ChimeraX commands (.cxc) that place a marker at each C-alpha (Angstrom):
marker #1 position -7.47,22.90,-0.45 radius 0.5
marker #1 position -9.73,20.60,1.78 radius 0.5
marker #1 position -11.41,18.01,0.62 radius 0.5
marker #1 position -15.11,18.42,-0.70 radius 0.5
marker #1 position -16.27,14.98,0.36 radius 0.5
marker #1 position -18.97,13.78,2.62 radius 0.5
marker #1 position -17.39,12.83,6.36 radius 0.5
marker #1 position -19.45,9.35,5.84 radius 0.5
marker #1 position -17.21,8.83,2.65 radius 0.5
marker #1 position -13.75,10.02,4.79 radius 0.5
marker #1 position -15.12,7.93,7.20 radius 0.5
marker #1 position -15.53,4.81,5.14 radius 0.5
marker #1 position -12.63,4.77,3.53 radius 0.5
marker #1 position -10.15,5.29,6.73 radius 0.5
marker #1 position -12.27,2.38,7.69 radius 0.5
marker #1 position -11.50,0.14,4.98 radius 0.5
marker #1 position -7.97,2.07,3.86 radius 0.5
marker #1 position -6.84,1.03,8.14 radius 0.5
marker #1 position -8.23,-2.81,8.00 radius 0.5
marker #1 position -6.37,-3.60,4.35 radius 0.5
marker #1 position -3.16,-2.12,6.34 radius 0.5
marker #1 position -3.87,-4.43,9.41 radius 0.5
marker #1 position -4.44,-7.62,7.39 radius 0.5
marker #1 position -1.16,-6.95,4.31 radius 0.5
marker #1 position 1.30,-6.14,7.90 radius 0.5
marker #1 position 0.11,-8.77,9.60 radius 0.5
marker #1 position 0.28,-11.16,6.01 radius 0.5
marker #1 position 4.05,-9.60,5.78 radius 0.5
marker #1 position 4.79,-10.89,10.14 radius 0.5
marker #1 position 3.75,-14.29,8.23 radius 0.5
marker #1 position 7.46,-14.62,6.46 radius 0.5
marker #1 position 9.25,-11.17,7.39 radius 0.5
marker #1 position 10.69,-9.28,9.89 radius 0.5
marker #1 position 10.61,-5.91,10.47 radius 0.5
marker #1 position 13.29,-4.33,9.72 radius 0.5
marker #1 position 16.68,-2.37,12.34 radius 0.5
marker #1 position 17.66,0.09,10.09 radius 0.5
marker #1 position 14.40,1.79,7.69 radius 0.5
marker #1 position 11.62,2.26,9.71 radius 0.5
marker #1 position 8.09,0.95,7.77 radius 0.5
marker #1 position 10.38,-1.58,6.51 radius 0.5
marker #1 position 10.74,-5.33,5.79 radius 0.5
marker #1 position 13.28,-8.15,5.58 radius 0.5
marker #1 position 12.44,-11.36,3.90 radius 0.5
marker #1 position 13.15,-14.42,6.28 radius 0.5
marker #1 position 14.66,-17.56,5.17 radius 0.5
marker #1 position 13.81,-20.10,6.77 radius 0.5
marker #1 position 15.51,-22.97,8.31 radius 0.5
marker #1 position 14.38,-25.91,6.75 radius 0.5
marker #1 position 18.53,-27.98,7.75 radius 0.5
marker #1 position 21.44,-28.66,6.27 radius 0.5
marker #1 position 20.79,-31.08,2.90 radius 0.5
marker #1 position 20.81,-29.73,-0.45 radius 0.5
marker #1 position 17.18,-30.30,-1.17 radius 0.5
marker #1 position 16.97,-28.41,2.29 radius 0.5
marker #1 position 18.98,-25.52,1.02 radius 0.5
marker #1 position 17.14,-25.59,-2.21 radius 0.5
marker #1 position 13.98,-25.36,-0.94 radius 0.5
marker #1 position 14.64,-22.29,1.30 radius 0.5
marker #1 position 15.51,-20.22,-1.46 radius 0.5
marker #1 position 12.98,-21.07,-3.76 radius 0.5
marker #1 position 10.91,-20.13,-0.78 radius 0.5
marker #1 position 12.69,-16.63,-0.58 radius 0.5
marker #1 position 12.83,-15.84,-3.50 radius 0.5
marker #1 position 9.10,-16.39,-4.10 radius 0.5
marker #1 position 8.41,-14.03,-0.61 radius 0.5
marker #1 position 10.64,-11.21,-2.02 radius 0.5
marker #1 position 8.61,-9.58,-4.85 radius 0.5
marker #1 position 5.56,-10.27,-2.47 radius 0.5
marker #1 position 7.19,-8.16,-0.02 radius 0.5
marker #1 position 8.37,-5.68,-1.63 radius 0.5
marker #1 position 4.23,-5.40,-3.38 radius 0.5
marker #1 position 3.12,-5.58,0.03 radius 0.5
marker #1 position 5.73,-2.14,1.07 radius 0.5
marker #1 position 4.59,-0.39,-1.82 radius 0.5
marker #1 position 0.60,-0.58,-0.84 radius 0.5
marker #1 position 1.79,-0.15,2.42 radius 0.5
marker #1 position 3.41,3.52,1.95 radius 0.5
marker #1 position 1.02,3.45,-0.40 radius 0.5
marker #1 position -1.81,2.45,2.31 radius 0.5
marker #1 position 0.06,5.33,5.10 radius 0.5
marker #1 position -0.57,8.40,2.62 radius 0.5
marker #1 position -3.84,8.82,2.04 radius 0.5
marker #1 position -4.56,7.93,5.69 radius 0.5
marker #1 position -1.67,11.02,6.38 radius 0.5
marker #1 position -4.71,12.80,3.36 radius 0.5
marker #1 position -6.89,11.90,5.30 radius 0.5
marker #1 position -5.47,13.23,8.29 radius 0.5
marker #1 position -4.52,16.57,6.45 radius 0.5
marker #1 position -7.83,17.06,5.51 radius 0.5
marker #1 position -7.07,16.64,1.84 radius 0.5
marker #1 position -8.06,13.14,0.13 radius 0.5
marker #1 position -10.67,12.95,-1.99 radius 0.5
marker #1 position -8.28,16.23,-3.95 radius 0.5
marker #1 position -6.14,15.84,-6.78 radius 0.5
marker #1 position -2.31,16.32,-6.00 radius 0.5
marker #1 position -2.00,18.09,-9.33 radius 0.5
marker #1 position -5.13,20.30,-10.59 radius 0.5
marker #1 position -7.13,20.15,-7.27 radius 0.5
marker #1 position -10.43,19.34,-8.42 radius 0.5
marker #1 position -11.95,16.32,-6.44 radius 0.5
marker #1 position -11.37,13.40,-7.17 radius 0.5
marker #1 position -14.44,11.62,-7.88 radius 0.5
marker #1 position -16.17,8.83,-5.33 radius 0.5
marker #1 position -16.41,5.70,-7.55 radius 0.5
marker #1 position -12.20,6.25,-8.38 radius 0.5
marker #1 position -11.65,6.20,-4.80 radius 0.5
marker #1 position -13.64,3.10,-3.77 radius 0.5
marker #1 position -11.67,1.43,-6.48 radius 0.5
marker #1 position -8.30,2.29,-5.99 radius 0.5
marker #1 position -9.17,3.82,-2.27 radius 0.5
marker #1 position -4.87,5.26,-2.06 radius 0.5
marker #1 position -5.51,7.73,-5.57 radius 0.5
marker #1 position -3.63,11.40,-5.30 radius 0.5
marker #1 position -5.14,12.00,-8.53 radius 0.5
marker #1 position -8.76,12.15,-10.79 radius 0.5
marker #1 position -8.80,10.34,-13.60 radius 0.5
marker #1 position -7.91,13.05,-15.86 radius 0.5
marker #1 position -5.18,14.57,-14.47 radius 0.5
marker #1 position -3.54,10.29,-13.86 radius 0.5
marker #1 position -4.44,9.91,-17.74 radius 0.5
marker #1 position -2.80,12.84,-19.11 radius 0.5
marker #1 position 0.38,11.99,-16.63 radius 0.5
marker #1 position 0.55,8.06,-17.75 radius 0.5
marker #1 position -0.23,9.33,-22.19 radius 0.5
marker #1 position -3.09,8.14,-22.48 radius 0.5
marker #1 position -5.13,11.03,-23.83 radius 0.5
marker link #1:1,2 radius 0.2
marker link #1:2,3 radius 0.2
marker link #1:3,4 radius 0.2
marker link #1:4,5 radius 0.2
marker link #1:5,6 radius 0.2
marker link #1:6,7 radius 0.2
marker link #1:7,8 radius 0.2
marker link #1:8,9 radius 0.2
marker link #1:9,10 radius 0.2
marker link #1:10,11 radius 0.2
marker link #1:11,12 radius 0.2
marker link #1:12,13 radius 0.2
marker link #1:13,14 radius 0.2
marker link #1:14,15 radius 0.2
marker link #1:15,16 radius 0.2
marker link #1:16,17 radius 0.2
marker link #1:17,18 radius 0.2
marker link #1:18,19 radius 0.2
marker link #1:19,20 radius 0.2
marker link #1:20,21 radius 0.2
marker link #1:21,22 radius 0.2
marker link #1:22,23 radius 0.2
marker link #1:23,24 radius 0.2
marker link #1:24,25 radius 0.2
marker link #1:25,26 radius 0.2
marker link #1:26,27 radius 0.2
marker link #1:27,28 radius 0.2
marker link #1:28,29 radius 0.2
marker link #1:29,30 radius 0.2
marker link #1:30,31 radius 0.2
marker link #1:31,32 radius 0.2
marker link #1:32,33 radius 0.2
marker link #1:33,34 radius 0.2
marker link #1:34,35 radius 0.2
marker link #1:35,36 radius 0.2
marker link #1:36,37 radius 0.2
marker link #1:37,38 radius 0.2
marker link #1:38,39 radius 0.2
marker link #1:39,40 radius 0.2
marker link #1:40,41 radius 0.2
marker link #1:41,42 radius 0.2
marker link #1:42,43 radius 0.2
marker link #1:43,44 radius 0.2
marker link #1:44,45 radius 0.2
marker link #1:45,46 radius 0.2
marker link #1:46,47 radius 0.2
marker link #1:47,48 radius 0.2
marker link #1:48,49 radius 0.2
marker link #1:49,50 radius 0.2
marker link #1:50,51 radius 0.2
marker link #1:51,52 radius 0.2
marker link #1:52,53 radius 0.2
marker link #1:53,54 radius 0.2
marker link #1:54,55 radius 0.2
marker link #1:55,56 radius 0.2
marker link #1:56,57 radius 0.2
marker link #1:57,58 radius 0.2
marker link #1:58,59 radius 0.2
marker link #1:59,60 radius 0.2
marker link #1:60,61 radius 0.2
marker link #1:61,62 radius 0.2
marker link #1:62,63 radius 0.2
marker link #1:63,64 radius 0.2
marker link #1:64,65 radius 0.2
marker link #1:65,66 radius 0.2
marker link #1:66,67 radius 0.2
marker link #1:67,68 radius 0.2
marker link #1:68,69 radius 0.2
marker link #1:69,70 radius 0.2
marker link #1:70,71 radius 0.2
marker link #1:71,72 radius 0.2
marker link #1:72,73 radius 0.2
marker link #1:73,74 radius 0.2
marker link #1:74,75 radius 0.2
marker link #1:75,76 radius 0.2
marker link #1:76,77 radius 0.2
marker link #1:77,78 radius 0.2
marker link #1:78,79 radius 0.2
marker link #1:79,80 radius 0.2
marker link #1:80,81 radius 0.2
marker link #1:81,82 radius 0.2
marker link #1:82,83 radius 0.2
marker link #1:83,84 radius 0.2
marker link #1:84,85 radius 0.2
marker link #1:85,86 radius 0.2
marker link #1:86,87 radius 0.2
marker link #1:87,88 radius 0.2
marker link #1:88,89 radius 0.2
marker link #1:89,90 radius 0.2
marker link #1:90,91 radius 0.2
marker link #1:91,92 radius 0.2
marker link #1:92,93 radius 0.2
marker link #1:93,94 radius 0.2
marker link #1:94,95 radius 0.2
marker link #1:95,96 radius 0.2
marker link #1:96,97 radius 0.2
marker link #1:97,98 radius 0.2
marker link #1:98,99 radius 0.2
marker link #1:99,100 radius 0.2
marker link #1:100,101 radius 0.2
marker link #1:101,102 radius 0.2
marker link #1:102,103 radius 0.2
marker link #1:103,104 radius 0.2
marker link #1:104,105 radius 0.2
marker link #1:105,106 radius 0.2
marker link #1:106,107 radius 0.2
marker link #1:107,108 radius 0.2
marker link #1:108,109 radius 0.2
marker link #1:109,110 radius 0.2
marker link #1:110,111 radius 0.2
marker link #1:111,112 radius 0.2
marker link #1:112,113 radius 0.2
marker link #1:113,114 radius 0.2
marker link #1:114,115 radius 0.2
marker link #1:115,116 radius 0.2
marker link #1:116,117 radius 0.2
marker link #1:117,118 radius 0.2
marker link #1:118,119 radius 0.2
marker link #1:119,120 radius 0.2
marker link #1:120,121 radius 0.2
marker link #1:121,122 radius 0.2
marker link #1:122,123 radius 0.2
marker link #1:123,124 radius 0.2
marker link #1:124,125 radius 0.2
marker link #1:125,126 radius 0.2
marker link #1:126,127 radius 0.2
view
């Protein structure tokens, strides 16, 4: 099934997703580096402040603050990449469960959505 949204809407959403992807990658690179072992993954880095105990404590504290951010940003990047793949396939904006169009308001609020509100509520048992 292919999308029922206008090409202008898809183009606007793509532009927004690409901008968000670039922003996330830049932010990640400020405290992590790309993993050499896993594609599209990052490794949070320890800062080097020195060898004194208070400097070591600061390094650990900073690492522990950045690691959850790394994980959250990686998840957001995966979601964005999947949405961009759906755009390339022509299936962006179509619910992966019922094949109905996802409302534009939902996509504007959560551009990476792959499920309509009805299916999402059913999945999370909010009916």
